[in-house]
Backbone as XML, in Angstrom:
<?xml version="1.0"?>
<chain id="A" units="angstrom">
  <residue number="1" name="UNK">
    <atom name="N" x="7.985" y="-9.778" z="22.033"/>
    <atom name="CA" x="8.356" y="-9.362" z="20.691"/>
    <atom name="C" x="9.874" y="-9.159" z="20.653"/>
  </residue>
  <residue number="2" name="UNK">
    <atom name="N" x="10.502" y="-9.632" z="19.591"/>
    <atom name="CA" x="11.955" y="-9.503" z="19.519"/>
    <atom name="C" x="12.342" y="-8.038" z="19.255"/>
  </residue>
  <residue number="3" name="UNK">
    <atom name="N" x="13.561" y="-7.656" z="19.623"/>
    <atom name="CA" x="13.991" y="-6.248" z="19.511"/>
    <atom name="C" x="13.973" y="-5.710" z="18.077"/>
  </residue>
  <residue number="4" name="UNK">
    <atom name="N" x="14.302" y="-6.550" z="17.089"/>
    <atom name="CA" x="14.311" y="-6.083" z="15.696"/>
    <atom name="C" x="12.891" y="-5.740" z="15.234"/>
  </residue>
  <residue number="5" name="UNK">
    <atom name="N" x="11.945" y="-6.576" z="15.599"/>
    <atom name="CA" x="10.553" y="-6.314" z="15.229"/>
    <atom name="C" x="10.072" y="-5.038" z="15.904"/>
  </residue>
  <residue number="6" name="UNK">
    <atom name="N" x="10.370" y="-4.876" z="17.172"/>
    <atom name="CA" x="9.948" y="-3.675" z="17.900"/>
    <atom name="C" x="10.591" y="-2.434" z="17.298"/>
  </residue>
  <residue number="7" name="UNK">
    <atom name="N" x="11.869" y="-2.527" z="16.946"/>
    <atom name="CA" x="12.570" y="-1.386" z="16.344"/>
    <atom name="C" x="11.928" y="-1.021" z="15.009"/>
  </residue>
  <residue number="8" name="UNK">
    <atom name="N" x="11.567" y="-2.036" z="14.213"/>
    <atom name="CA" x="10.931" y="-1.779" z="12.921"/>
    <atom name="C" x="9.568" y="-1.121" z="13.124"/>
  </residue>
  <residue number="9" name="UNK">
    <atom name="N" x="8.782" y="-1.625" z="14.073"/>
    <atom name="CA" x="7.463" y="-1.034" z="14.349"/>
    <atom name="C" x="7.599" y="0.402" z="14.840"/>
  </residue>
  <residue number="10" name="UNK">
    <atom name="N" x="8.597" y="0.680" z="15.675"/>
    <atom name="CA" x="8.820" y="2.037" z="16.167"/>
    <atom name="C" x="9.166" y="2.987" z="15.019"/>
  </residue>
  <residue number="11" name="UNK">
    <atom name="N" x="9.923" y="2.465" z="14.057"/>
    <atom name="CA" x="10.371" y="3.273" z="12.924"/>
    <atom name="C" x="9.257" y="3.457" z="11.879"/>
  </residue>
  <residue number="12" name="UNK">
    <atom name="N" x="8.289" y="2.547" z="11.843"/>
    <atom name="CA" x="7.246" y="2.562" z="10.815"/>
    <atom name="C" x="5.867" y="2.696" z="11.461"/>
  </residue>
  <residue number="13" name="UNK">
    <atom name="N" x="5.579" y="3.889" z="11.935"/>
    <atom name="CA" x="4.325" y="4.135" z="12.658"/>
    <atom name="C" x="3.092" y="3.980" z="11.763"/>
  </residue>
  <residue number="14" name="UNK">
    <atom name="N" x="3.272" y="3.913" z="10.462"/>
    <atom name="CA" x="2.151" y="3.725" z="9.543"/>
    <atom name="C" x="1.580" y="2.309" z="9.630"/>
  </residue>
  <residue number="15" name="UNK">
    <atom name="N" x="2.377" y="1.344" z="10.137"/>
    <atom name="CA" x="1.930" y="-0.049" z="10.154"/>
    <atom name="C" x="0.724" y="-0.202" z="11.082"/>
  </residue>
  <residue number="16" name="UNK">
    <atom name="N" x="-0.348" y="-0.775" z="10.539"/>
    <atom name="CA" x="-1.576" y="-0.959" z="11.291"/>
    <atom name="C" x="-2.496" y="0.244" z="11.234"/>
  </residue>
  <residue number="17" name="UNK">
    <atom name="N" x="-2.009" y="1.346" z="10.670"/>
    <atom name="CA" x="-2.807" y="2.568" z="10.562"/>
    <atom name="C" x="-3.187" y="2.818" z="9.107"/>
  </residue>
  <residue number="18" name="UNK">
    <atom name="N" x="-2.224" y="2.759" z="8.218"/>
    <atom name="CA" x="-2.440" y="2.960" z="6.782"/>
    <atom name="C" x="-2.696" y="1.593" z="6.156"/>
  </residue>
  <residue number="19" name="UNK">
    <atom name="N" x="-3.950" y="1.339" z="5.762"/>
    <atom name="CA" x="-4.327" y="0.016" z="5.239"/>
    <atom name="C" x="-3.520" y="-0.379" z="4.008"/>
  </residue>
  <residue number="20" name="UNK">
    <atom name="N" x="-3.380" y="0.537" z="3.035"/>
    <atom name="CA" x="-2.662" y="0.196" z="1.809"/>
    <atom name="C" x="-1.234" y="-0.246" z="2.119"/>
  </residue>
  <residue number="21" name="UNK">
    <atom name="N" x="-0.568" y="0.511" z="2.950"/>
    <atom name="CA" x="0.821" y="0.188" z="3.277"/>
    <atom name="C" x="0.910" y="-1.085" z="4.121"/>
  </residue>
  <residue number="22" name="UNK">
    <atom name="N" x="0.008" y="-1.229" z="5.083"/>
    <atom name="CA" x="0.043" y="-2.403" z="5.963"/>
    <atom name="C" x="-0.206" y="-3.686" z="5.180"/>
  </residue>
  <residue number="23" name="UNK">
    <atom name="N" x="-1.199" y="-3.654" z="4.268"/>
    <atom name="CA" x="-1.496" y="-4.853" z="3.486"/>
    <atom name="C" x="-0.346" y="-5.207" z="2.557"/>
  </residue>
  <residue number="24" name="UNK">
    <atom name="N" x="0.313" y="-4.190" z="1.989"/>
    <atom name="CA" x="1.467" y="-4.476" z="1.136"/>
    <atom name="C" x="2.586" y="-5.093" z="1.968"/>
  </residue>
  <residue number="25" name="UNK">
    <atom name="N" x="2.832" y="-4.559" z="3.162"/>
    <atom name="CA" x="3.881" y="-5.119" z="4.029"/>
    <atom name="C" x="3.579" y="-6.580" z="4.368"/>
  </residue>
  <residue number="26" name="UNK">
    <atom name="N" x="2.306" y="-6.889" z="4.623"/>
    <atom name="CA" x="1.933" y="-8.280" z="4.917"/>
    <atom name="C" x="2.152" y="-9.176" z="3.694"/>
  </residue>
  <residue number="27" name="UNK">
    <atom name="N" x="1.843" y="-8.637" z="2.516"/>
    <atom name="CA" x="2.076" y="-9.399" z="1.292"/>
    <atom name="C" x="3.552" y="-9.665" z="1.057"/>
  </residue>
  <residue number="28" name="UNK">
    <atom name="N" x="4.385" y="-8.668" z="1.318"/>
    <atom name="CA" x="5.835" y="-8.838" z="1.182"/>
    <atom name="C" x="6.310" y="-9.883" z="2.187"/>
  </residue>
  <residue number="29" name="UNK">
    <atom name="N" x="5.796" y="-9.813" z="3.406"/>
    <atom name="CA" x="6.128" y="-10.798" z="4.448"/>
    <atom name="C" x="5.822" y="-12.218" z="3.960"/>
  </residue>
  <residue number="30" name="UNK">
    <atom name="N" x="4.627" y="-12.411" z="3.407"/>
    <atom name="CA" x="4.239" y="-13.752" z="2.922"/>
    <atom name="C" x="5.159" y="-14.216" z="1.801"/>
  </residue>
  <residue number="31" name="UNK">
    <atom name="N" x="5.506" y="-13.295" z="0.883"/>
    <atom name="CA" x="6.394" y="-13.664" z="-0.227"/>
    <atom name="C" x="7.773" y="-14.050" z="0.301"/>
  </residue>
  <residue number="32" name="UNK">
    <atom name="N" x="8.289" y="-13.288" z="1.258"/>
    <atom name="CA" x="9.603" y="-13.591" z="1.814"/>
    <atom name="C" x="9.588" y="-14.939" z="2.534"/>
  </residue>
  <residue number="33" name="UNK">
    <atom name="N" x="8.525" y="-15.213" z="3.273"/>
    <atom name="CA" x="8.391" y="-16.515" z="3.939"/>
    <atom name="C" x="8.394" y="-17.637" z="2.900"/>
  </residue>
  <residue number="34" name="UNK">
    <atom name="N" x="7.599" y="-17.449" z="1.847"/>
    <atom name="CA" x="7.492" y="-18.454" z="0.794"/>
    <atom name="C" x="8.845" y="-18.678" z="0.110"/>
  </residue>
  <residue number="35" name="UNK">
    <atom name="N" x="9.645" y="-17.591" z="-0.003"/>
    <atom name="CA" x="10.965" y="-17.692" z="-0.639"/>
    <atom name="C" x="12.048" y="-18.201" z="0.319"/>
  </residue>
  <residue number="36" name="UNK">
    <atom name="N" x="11.666" y="-18.473" z="1.561"/>
    <atom name="CA" x="12.606" y="-19.043" z="2.513"/>
    <atom name="C" x="13.490" y="-18.045" z="3.235"/>
  </residue>
  <residue number="37" name="UNK">
    <atom name="N" x="13.150" y="-16.761" z="3.159"/>
    <atom name="CA" x="13.933" y="-15.757" z="3.878"/>
    <atom name="C" x="13.563" y="-15.854" z="5.359"/>
  </residue>
  <residue number="38" name="UNK">
    <atom name="N" x="14.546" y="-16.004" z="6.233"/>
    <atom name="CA" x="14.244" y="-16.125" z="7.673"/>
    <atom name="C" x="13.541" y="-14.868" z="8.203"/>
  </residue>
  <residue number="39" name="UNK">
    <atom name="N" x="12.361" y="-15.063" z="8.776"/>
    <atom name="CA" x="11.590" y="-13.955" z="9.338"/>
    <atom name="C" x="12.387" y="-13.291" z="10.447"/>
  </residue>
  <residue number="40" name="UNK">
    <atom name="N" x="12.498" y="-11.967" z="10.380"/>
    <atom name="CA" x="13.216" y="-11.216" z="11.404"/>
    <atom name="C" x="14.685" y="-11.005" z="11.116"/>
  </residue>
  <residue number="41" name="UNK">
    <atom name="N" x="15.189" y="-11.615" z="10.037"/>
    <atom name="CA" x="16.608" y="-11.423" z="9.712"/>
    <atom name="C" x="16.814" y="-10.005" z="9.152"/>
  </residue>
  <residue number="42" name="UNK">
    <atom name="N" x="18.066" y="-9.575" z="9.120"/>
    <atom name="CA" x="18.370" y="-8.247" z="8.560"/>
    <atom name="C" x="17.907" y="-8.159" z="7.113"/>
  </residue>
  <residue number="43" name="UNK">
    <atom name="N" x="18.111" y="-9.229" z="6.344"/>
    <atom name="CA" x="17.683" y="-9.249" z="4.946"/>
    <atom name="C" x="16.158" y="-9.120" z="4.852"/>
  </residue>
  <residue number="44" name="UNK">
    <atom name="N" x="15.448" y="-9.778" z="5.746"/>
    <atom name="CA" x="13.981" y="-9.726" z="5.782"/>
    <atom name="C" x="13.502" y="-8.285" z="5.956"/>
  </residue>
  <residue number="45" name="UNK">
    <atom name="N" x="14.020" y="-7.588" z="6.999"/>
    <atom name="CA" x="13.570" y="-6.224" z="7.274"/>
    <atom name="C" x="13.994" y="-5.255" z="6.185"/>
  </residue>
  <residue number="46" name="UNK">
    <atom name="N" x="15.206" y="-5.414" z="5.661"/>
    <atom name="CA" x="15.645" y="-4.490" z="4.606"/>
    <atom name="C" x="14.854" y="-4.720" z="3.314"/>
  </residue>
  <residue number="47" name="UNK">
    <atom name="N" x="14.443" y="-5.961" z="3.057"/>
    <atom name="CA" x="13.616" y="-6.245" z="1.874"/>
    <atom name="C" x="12.258" y="-5.563" z="1.987"/>
  </residue>
  <residue number="48" name="UNK">
    <atom name="N" x="11.659" y="-5.637" z="3.159"/>
    <atom name="CA" x="10.363" y="-4.973" z="3.362"/>
    <atom name="C" x="10.529" y="-3.465" z="3.224"/>
  </residue>
  <residue number="49" name="UNK">
    <atom name="N" x="11.551" y="-2.896" z="3.878"/>
    <atom name="CA" x="11.768" y="-1.445" z="3.803"/>
    <atom name="C" x="12.004" y="-0.980" z="2.370"/>
  </residue>
  <residue number="50" name="UNK">
    <atom name="N" x="12.826" y="-1.709" z="1.632"/>
    <atom name="CA" x="13.146" y="-1.337" z="0.257"/>
    <atom name="C" x="11.889" y="-1.337" z="-0.617"/>
  </residue>
  <residue number="51" name="UNK">
    <atom name="N" x="11.104" y="-2.388" z="-0.500"/>
    <atom name="CA" x="9.883" y="-2.492" z="-1.307"/>
    <atom name="C" x="8.870" y="-1.413" z="-0.925"/>
  </residue>
  <residue number="52" name="UNK">
    <atom name="N" x="8.733" y="-1.133" z="0.358"/>
    <atom name="CA" x="7.787" y="-0.104" z="0.805"/>
    <atom name="C" x="8.193" y="1.271" z="0.276"/>
  </residue>
  <residue number="53" name="UNK">
    <atom name="N" x="9.471" y="1.585" z="0.335"/>
    <atom name="CA" x="9.951" y="2.878" z="-0.161"/>
    <atom name="C" x="9.794" y="2.983" z="-1.669"/>
  </residue>
  <residue number="54" name="UNK">
    <atom name="N" x="9.920" y="1.850" z="-2.341"/>
    <atom name="CA" x="9.746" y="1.828" z="-3.797"/>
    <atom name="C" x="8.280" y="2.057" z="-4.169"/>
  </residue>
  <residue number="55" name="UNK">
    <atom name="N" x="7.362" y="1.423" z="-3.450"/>
    <atom name="CA" x="5.928" y="1.513" z="-3.765"/>
    <atom name="C" x="5.253" y="2.771" z="-3.221"/>
  </residue>
  <residue number="56" name="UNK">
    <atom name="N" x="5.787" y="3.317" z="-2.107"/>
    <atom name="CA" x="5.199" y="4.493" z="-1.461"/>
    <atom name="C" x="6.263" y="5.571" z="-1.233"/>
  </residue>
  <residue number="57" name="UNK">
    <atom name="N" x="6.927" y="6.041" z="-2.290"/>
    <atom name="CA" x="8.014" y="7.005" z="-2.081"/>
    <atom name="C" x="7.538" y="8.291" z="-1.408"/>
  </residue>
  <residue number="58" name="UNK">
    <atom name="N" x="6.291" y="8.661" z="-1.652"/>
    <atom name="CA" x="5.767" y="9.910" z="-1.089"/>
    <atom name="C" x="5.584" y="9.843" z="0.429"/>
  </residue>
  <residue number="59" name="UNK">
    <atom name="N" x="5.568" y="8.644" z="0.989"/>
    <atom name="CA" x="5.351" y="8.466" z="2.425"/>
    <atom name="C" x="6.635" y="8.511" z="3.245"/>
  </residue>
  <residue number="60" name="UNK">
    <atom name="N" x="7.774" y="8.496" z="2.557"/>
    <atom name="CA" x="9.046" y="8.449" z="3.263"/>
    <atom name="C" x="9.824" y="9.734" z="3.023"/>
  </residue>
  <residue number="61" name="UNK">
    <atom name="N" x="10.341" y="10.333" z="4.068"/>
    <atom name="CA" x="11.141" y="11.548" z="3.921"/>
    <atom name="C" x="12.541" y="11.167" z="3.470"/>
  </residue>
  <residue number="62" name="UNK">
    <atom name="N" x="13.219" y="12.153" z="2.877"/>
    <atom name="CA" x="14.584" y="11.888" z="2.422"/>
    <atom name="C" x="14.625" y="11.013" z="1.189"/>
  </residue>
  <residue number="63" name="UNK">
    <atom name="N" x="13.628" y="11.162" z="0.305"/>
    <atom name="CA" x="13.599" y="10.376" z="-0.932"/>
    <atom name="C" x="14.742" y="10.795" z="-1.832"/>
  </residue>
  <residue number="64" name="UNK">
    <atom name="N" x="15.069" y="9.938" z="-2.763"/>
    <atom name="CA" x="16.137" y="10.252" z="-3.702"/>
    <atom name="C" x="15.696" y="11.386" z="-4.615"/>
  </residue>
  <residue number="65" name="UNK">
    <atom name="N" x="16.653" y="12.067" z="-5.236"/>
    <atom name="CA" x="16.343" y="13.174" z="-6.137"/>
    <atom name="C" x="15.467" y="12.700" z="-7.290"/>
  </residue>
  <residue number="66" name="UNK">
    <atom name="N" x="15.704" y="11.485" z="-7.730"/>
    <atom name="CA" x="14.914" y="10.939" z="-8.834"/>
    <atom name="C" x="13.441" y="10.878" z="-8.462"/>
  </residue>
  <residue number="67" name="UNK">
    <atom name="N" x="13.128" y="10.419" z="-7.267"/>
    <atom name="CA" x="11.749" y="10.308" z="-6.817"/>
    <atom name="C" x="11.135" y="11.694" z="-6.643"/>
  </residue>
  <residue number="68" name="UNK">
    <atom name="N" x="11.893" y="12.643" z="-6.083"/>
    <atom name="CA" x="11.378" y="13.985" z="-5.845"/>
    <atom name="C" x="11.082" y="14.699" z="-7.158"/>
  </residue>
  <residue number="69" name="UNK">
    <atom name="N" x="11.908" y="14.457" z="-8.174"/>
    <atom name="CA" x="11.753" y="15.153" z="-9.436"/>
    <atom name="C" x="10.760" y="14.483" z="-10.368"/>
  </residue>
  <residue number="70" name="UNK">
    <atom name="N" x="10.367" y="13.273" z="-10.059"/>
    <atom name="CA" x="9.472" y="12.564" z="-10.963"/>
    <atom name="C" x="8.093" y="13.217" z="-10.952"/>
  </residue>
  <residue number="71" name="UNK">
    <atom name="N" x="7.445" y="13.169" z="-12.094"/>
    <atom name="CA" x="6.117" y="13.764" z="-12.234"/>
    <atom name="C" x="5.089" y="12.720" z="-11.845"/>
  </residue>
  <residue number="72" name="UNK">
    <atom name="N" x="4.124" y="13.127" z="-11.037"/>
    <atom name="CA" x="3.070" y="12.210" z="-10.619"/>
    <atom name="C" x="2.137" y="11.931" z="-11.780"/>
  </residue>
  <residue number="73" name="UNK">
    <atom name="N" x="1.823" y="10.670" z="-11.972"/>
    <atom name="CA" x="0.894" y="10.293" z="-13.028"/>
    <atom name="C" x="-0.522" y="10.605" z="-12.554"/>
  </residue>
  <residue number="74" name="UNK">
    <atom name="N" x="-1.388" y="11.002" z="-13.478"/>
    <atom name="CA" x="-2.772" y="11.264" z="-13.065"/>
    <atom name="C" x="-3.441" y="9.976" z="-12.609"/>
  </residue>
  <residue number="75" name="UNK">
    <atom name="N" x="-4.334" y="10.106" z="-11.663"/>
    <atom name="CA" x="-5.019" y="8.924" z="-11.150"/>
    <atom name="C" x="-6.161" y="8.519" z="-12.072"/>
  </residue>
  <residue number="76" name="UNK">
    <atom name="N" x="-6.572" y="7.280" z="-11.953"/>
    <atom name="CA" x="-7.656" y="6.756" z="-12.762"/>
    <atom name="C" x="-8.988" y="7.060" z="-12.090"/>
  </residue>
  <residue number="77" name="UNK">
    <atom name="N" x="-9.970" y="7.514" z="-12.875"/>
    <atom name="CA" x="-11.299" y="7.806" z="-12.345"/>
    <atom name="C" x="-12.170" y="6.589" z="-12.572"/>
  </residue>
  <residue number="78" name="UNK">
    <atom name="N" x="-12.834" y="6.157" z="-11.500"/>
    <atom name="CA" x="-13.691" y="4.981" z="-11.579"/>
    <atom name="C" x="-15.049" y="5.340" z="-11.021"/>
  </residue>
  <residue number="79" name="UNK">
    <atom name="N" x="-16.108" y="4.963" z="-11.749"/>
    <atom name="CA" x="-17.463" y="5.199" z="-11.250"/>
    <atom name="C" x="-17.803" y="4.120" z="-10.231"/>
  </residue>
  <residue number="80" name="UNK">
    <atom name="N" x="-18.628" y="4.439" z="-9.257"/>
    <atom name="CA" x="-19.014" y="3.428" z="-8.270"/>
    <atom name="C" x="-19.830" y="2.306" z="-8.902"/>
  </residue>
  <residue number="81" name="UNK">
    <atom name="N" x="-19.897" y="1.182" z="-8.215"/>
    <atom name="CA" x="-20.595" y="0.017" z="-8.748"/>
    <atom name="C" x="-22.097" y="0.250" z="-8.855"/>
  </residue>
  <residue number="82" name="UNK">
    <atom name="N" x="-22.662" y="1.046" z="-7.950"/>
    <atom name="CA" x="-24.097" y="1.329" z="-8.011"/>
    <atom name="C" x="-24.300" y="2.812" z="-8.222"/>
  </residue>
  <residue number="83" name="UNK">
    <atom name="N" x="-25.373" y="3.159" z="-8.879"/>
    <atom name="CA" x="-25.680" y="4.564" z="-9.151"/>
    <atom name="C" x="-26.634" y="5.103" z="-8.099"/>
  </residue>
  <residue number="84" name="UNK">
    <atom name="N" x="-26.425" y="6.334" z="-7.717"/>
    <atom name="CA" x="-27.337" y="6.995" z="-6.803"/>
    <atom name="C" x="-27.837" y="8.257" z="-7.490"/>
  </residue>
  <residue number="85" name="UNK">
    <atom name="N" x="-28.550" y="9.093" z="-6.777"/>
    <atom name="CA" x="-29.073" y="10.304" z="-7.390"/>
    <atom name="C" x="-27.959" y="11.233" z="-7.852"/>
  </residue>
  <residue number="86" name="UNK">
    <atom name="N" x="-26.868" y="11.269" z="-7.118"/>
    <atom name="CA" x="-25.721" y="12.059" z="-7.564"/>
    <atom name="C" x="-24.524" y="11.129" z="-7.688"/>
  </residue>
  <residue number="87" name="UNK">
    <atom name="N" x="-24.079" y="10.883" z="-8.915"/>
    <atom name="CA" x="-22.967" y="9.945" z="-9.101"/>
    <atom name="C" x="-21.703" y="10.454" z="-8.411"/>
  </residue>
  <residue number="88" name="UNK">
    <atom name="N" x="-21.005" y="9.529" z="-7.773"/>
    <atom name="CA" x="-19.771" y="9.856" z="-7.055"/>
    <atom name="C" x="-18.610" y="9.201" z="-7.795"/>
  </residue>
  <residue number="89" name="UNK">
    <atom name="N" x="-17.645" y="10.001" z="-8.176"/>
    <atom name="CA" x="-16.463" y="9.454" z="-8.843"/>
    <atom name="C" x="-15.371" y="9.255" z="-7.811"/>
  </residue>
  <residue number="90" name="UNK">
    <atom name="N" x="-14.664" y="8.165" z="-7.956"/>
    <atom name="CA" x="-13.568" y="7.845" z="-7.053"/>
    <atom name="C" x="-12.278" y="7.869" z="-7.863"/>
  </residue>
  <residue number="91" name="UNK">
    <atom name="N" x="-11.298" y="8.580" z="-7.345"/>
    <atom name="CA" x="-9.991" y="8.627" z="-8.002"/>
    <atom name="C" x="-9.046" y="7.694" z="-7.260"/>
  </residue>
  <residue number="92" name="UNK">
    <atom name="N" x="-8.522" y="6.721" z="-7.977"/>
    <atom name="CA" x="-7.568" y="5.790" z="-7.380"/>
    <atom name="C" x="-6.155" y="6.296" z="-7.632"/>
  </residue>
  <residue number="93" name="UNK">
    <atom name="N" x="-5.323" y="6.186" z="-6.622"/>
    <atom name="CA" x="-3.924" y="6.574" z="-6.779"/>
    <atom name="C" x="-3.197" y="5.456" z="-7.542"/>
  </residue>
  <residue number="94" name="UNK">
    <atom name="N" x="-2.004" y="5.758" z="-7.977"/>
    <atom name="CA" x="-1.199" y="4.746" z="-8.662"/>
    <atom name="C" x="-0.932" y="3.564" z="-7.725"/>
  </residue>
  <residue number="95" name="UNK">
    <atom name="N" x="-0.752" y="3.851" z="-6.458"/>
    <atom name="CA" x="-0.520" y="2.803" z="-5.472"/>
    <atom name="C" x="-1.745" y="1.897" z="-5.349"/>
  </residue>
  <residue number="96" name="UNK">
    <atom name="N" x="-2.929" y="2.518" z="-5.293"/>
    <atom name="CA" x="-4.158" y="1.736" z="-5.203"/>
    <atom name="C" x="-4.359" y="0.897" z="-6.458"/>
  </residue>
  <residue number="97" name="UNK">
    <atom name="N" x="-4.027" y="1.458" z="-7.618"/>
    <atom name="CA" x="-4.131" y="0.680" z="-8.859"/>
    <atom name="C" x="-3.175" y="-0.510" z="-8.841"/>
  </residue>
  <residue number="98" name="UNK">
    <atom name="N" x="-1.968" y="-0.294" z="-8.319"/>
    <atom name="CA" x="-0.998" y="-1.382" z="-8.231"/>
    <atom name="C" x="-1.496" y="-2.475" z="-7.292"/>
  </residue>
  <residue number="99" name="UNK">
    <atom name="N" x="-2.104" y="-2.076" z="-6.168"/>
    <atom name="CA" x="-2.659" y="-3.061" z="-5.241"/>
    <atom name="C" x="-3.804" y="-3.834" z="-5.886"/>
  </residue>
  <residue number="100" name="UNK">
    <atom name="N" x="-4.665" y="-3.127" z="-6.612"/>
    <atom name="CA" x="-5.776" y="-3.798" z="-7.286"/>
    <atom name="C" x="-5.244" y="-4.850" z="-8.263"/>
  </residue>
  <residue number="101" name="UNK">
    <atom name="N" x="-4.223" y="-4.464" z="-9.008"/>
    <atom name="CA" x="-3.628" y="-5.397" z="-9.963"/>
    <atom name="C" x="-3.000" y="-6.586" z="-9.246"/>
  </residue>
  <residue number="102" name="UNK">
    <atom name="N" x="-2.293" y="-6.312" z="-8.133"/>
    <atom name="CA" x="-1.645" y="-7.379" z="-7.365"/>
    <atom name="C" x="-2.674" y="-8.371" z="-6.824"/>
  </residue>
  <residue number="103" name="UNK">
    <atom name="N" x="-3.834" y="-7.843" z="-6.384"/>
    <atom name="CA" x="-4.893" y="-8.693" z="-5.845"/>
    <atom name="C" x="-5.831" y="-9.206" z="-6.935"/>
  </residue>
  <residue number="104" name="UNK">
    <atom name="N" x="-5.452" y="-8.956" z="-8.195"/>
    <atom name="CA" x="-6.219" y="-9.422" z="-9.359"/>
    <atom name="C" x="-7.664" y="-8.921" z="-9.327"/>
  </residue>
  <residue number="105" name="UNK">
    <atom name="N" x="-7.804" y="-7.627" z="-9.012"/>
    <atom name="CA" x="-9.107" y="-6.969" z="-9.021"/>
    <atom name="C" x="-9.101" y="-5.906" z="-10.105"/>
  </residue>
  <residue number="106" name="UNK">
    <atom name="N" x="-10.261" y="-5.650" z="-10.685"/>
    <atom name="CA" x="-10.367" y="-4.532" z="-11.613"/>
    <atom name="C" x="-10.377" y="-3.252" z="-10.788"/>
  </residue>
  <residue number="107" name="UNK">
    <atom name="N" x="-10.020" y="-2.114" z="-11.395"/>
    <atom name="CA" x="-10.098" y="-0.861" z="-10.650"/>
    <atom name="C" x="-11.499" y="-0.615" z="-10.095"/>
  </residue>
  <residue number="108" name="UNK">
    <atom name="N" x="-12.514" y="-1.018" z="-10.839"/>
    <atom name="CA" x="-13.894" y="-0.842" z="-10.384"/>
    <atom name="C" x="-14.182" y="-1.678" z="-9.136"/>
  </residue>
  <residue number="109" name="UNK">
    <atom name="N" x="-13.695" y="-2.936" z="-9.121"/>
    <atom name="CA" x="-13.900" y="-3.796" z="-7.957"/>
    <atom name="C" x="-13.169" y="-3.231" z="-6.743"/>
  </residue>
  <residue number="110" name="UNK">
    <atom name="N" x="-11.947" y="-2.762" z="-6.956"/>
    <atom name="CA" x="-11.169" y="-2.188" z="-5.859"/>
    <atom name="C" x="-11.887" y="-0.955" z="-5.307"/>
  </residue>
  <residue number="111" name="UNK">
    <atom name="N" x="-12.378" y="-0.098" z="-6.212"/>
    <atom name="CA" x="-13.082" y="1.116" z="-5.789"/>
    <atom name="C" x="-14.340" y="0.764" z="-4.999"/>
  </residue>
  <residue number="112" name="UNK">
    <atom name="N" x="-15.047" y="-0.274" z="-5.417"/>
    <atom name="CA" x="-16.259" y="-0.687" z="-4.713"/>
    <atom name="C" x="-15.912" y="-1.147" z="-3.290"/>
  </residue>
  <residue number="113" name="UNK">
    <atom name="N" x="-14.858" y="-1.949" z="-3.147"/>
    <atom name="CA" x="-14.450" y="-2.415" z="-1.826"/>
    <atom name="C" x="-13.950" y="-1.246" z="-0.961"/>
  </residue>
  <residue number="114" name="UNK">
    <atom name="N" x="-13.238" y="-0.319" z="-1.581"/>
    <atom name="CA" x="-12.761" y="0.851" z="-0.858"/>
    <atom name="C" x="-13.946" y="1.679" z="-0.340"/>
  </residue>
  <residue number="115" name="UNK">
    <atom name="N" x="-14.954" y="1.824" z="-1.159"/>
    <atom name="CA" x="-16.158" y="2.562" z="-0.759"/>
    <atom name="C" x="-16.850" y="1.860" z="0.405"/>
  </residue>
  <residue number="116" name="UNK">
    <atom name="N" x="-16.913" y="0.533" z="0.362"/>
    <atom name="CA" x="-17.527" y="-0.225" z="1.466"/>
    <atom name="C" x="-16.761" y="0.015" z="2.759"/>
  </residue>
  <residue number="117" name="UNK">
    <atom name="N" x="-15.425" y="-0.051" z="2.685"/>
    <atom name="CA" x="-14.599" y="0.152" z="3.874"/>
    <atom name="C" x="-14.779" y="1.561" z="4.439"/>
  </residue>
  <residue number="118" name="UNK">
    <atom name="N" x="-14.817" y="2.559" z="3.555"/>
    <atom name="CA" x="-14.979" y="3.936" z="4.009"/>
    <atom name="C" x="-16.336" y="4.145" z="4.666"/>
  </residue>
  <residue number="119" name="UNK">
    <atom name="N" x="-17.377" y="3.502" z="4.121"/>
    <atom name="CA" x="-18.711" y="3.678" z="4.710"/>
    <atom name="C" x="-18.796" y="2.985" z="6.060"/>
  </residue>
  <residue number="120" name="UNK">
    <atom name="N" x="-18.064" y="1.879" z="6.250"/>
    <atom name="CA" x="-18.049" y="1.189" z="7.543"/>
    <atom name="C" x="-17.283" y="1.992" z="8.584"/>
  </residue>
  <residue number="121" name="UNK">
    <atom name="N" x="-16.200" y="2.643" z="8.157"/>
    <atom name="CA" x="-15.357" y="3.390" z="9.082"/>
    <atom name="C" x="-15.825" y="4.829" z="9.282"/>
  </residue>
  <residue number="122" name="UNK">
    <atom name="N" x="-16.686" y="5.304" z="8.409"/>
    <atom name="CA" x="-17.083" y="6.708" z="8.485"/>
    <atom name="C" x="-18.410" y="6.867" z="9.028"/>
  </residue>
</chain>
């Protein structure tokens, strides 16, 4: 592994652990490749870092005053795809809603897939 990649992985311990963040980073990687940005270049890594901080400001310390002072929007409540004896409501974060939109899924479809993943891992 090249030193820049290792340095980035050391600095971003969430990669491979936080699914939402990891999948977004992979999507940014694919977009940068498609746009012809050389993988591993300084521009490549700074583009990923900038986009990640923009999409997940709460995950990074030392955020700008604007981000710290901004009011969090309420999350969207989505009912599960199937009904059980006690209905379970799932609250999607703004980040999850953005991912659902990016992957062209409805919030309900995203919530259903999230529930499947949680049941497999739990």
